[in-house]
C-alpha positions, 0 to 999 in steps of 0.5 A: 296690611302690607303697609304695616309690615313694611313700616315695621322694617327699619331703615332709610329705604323704607322710611320713604314708604312710611312718609306717605308713599303709596304701595303702587308707587313703591311697586313701580319704583322697585320695578324700575330699579330692577329693570334698570339693573337687568338692562345694565347687566345685559348691556355690560354682557353685550358690550364685552362680548368676545366670540372666543369666550367659553359659551354654548357655541364656543369652547377651548381647551384648557378651559379658560375664564371668560373675558366678558365683564358679566362673567360666565352667564354674561358670556352665554347670554351675549353669545346666544342673542348675538347668534340669533339677532346679530347687531340688533341684539344690542337693542334688546335692553331698550324695550325693558328700559322704556317699558319700566320708565312708562310704568314708573310714570304711572302708565300701566301700558308700559309692558302691554302685549301690543307694545311687546309685539311692536318691539319684537317686530322692530328688532326682527325688522332691524335684524333683516335690514342689517343682513340686507345691507351688510350680510357679514360683520366682524363682531367679537373677533369673528365674522358673523351674520350681521342680522344673526341667524333670524335676520339672515333666514327671514331676509332670504325668505323676504328677498325670495318672495318680494325681491331685494328692494321689495323686501326692504319696503316691506320691512320699512313698512312694518317698522 
């Protein structure tokens, strides 16, 4: 039924679908293109992060337009993830791209819950290591915790529990 509905739509894009592309392959391709677009937008927002852009944690009077290339939403998004994860926020689009690539090649486990849990531990572990190695970093015009708030808090907890070198060993083991 879906094949007949899509085949009735004219156009070059759906012409590929009519020439024998399966519905599953079409869905995988659409998922990959959407993931690529979301990742590109996310990277653009992070690359043009400016701590002085108006966002949830920064304001200015009179109200100004953000310098972020991704607009108001990009300024808000980058401010939020950099606040929580610091420099490891720049890795957030990577799991989306890699998962979409696996999904495109026909591997159903591209977005499995275990893969997502692993990426979560990896990004948090890198935030902890960033805070352990360089506690404060000038990012976007102001000094901020290099591992973000999560990296700083988890680092303090691990150092209090396992000591400086022990916490690095624990995080390296998790990674």
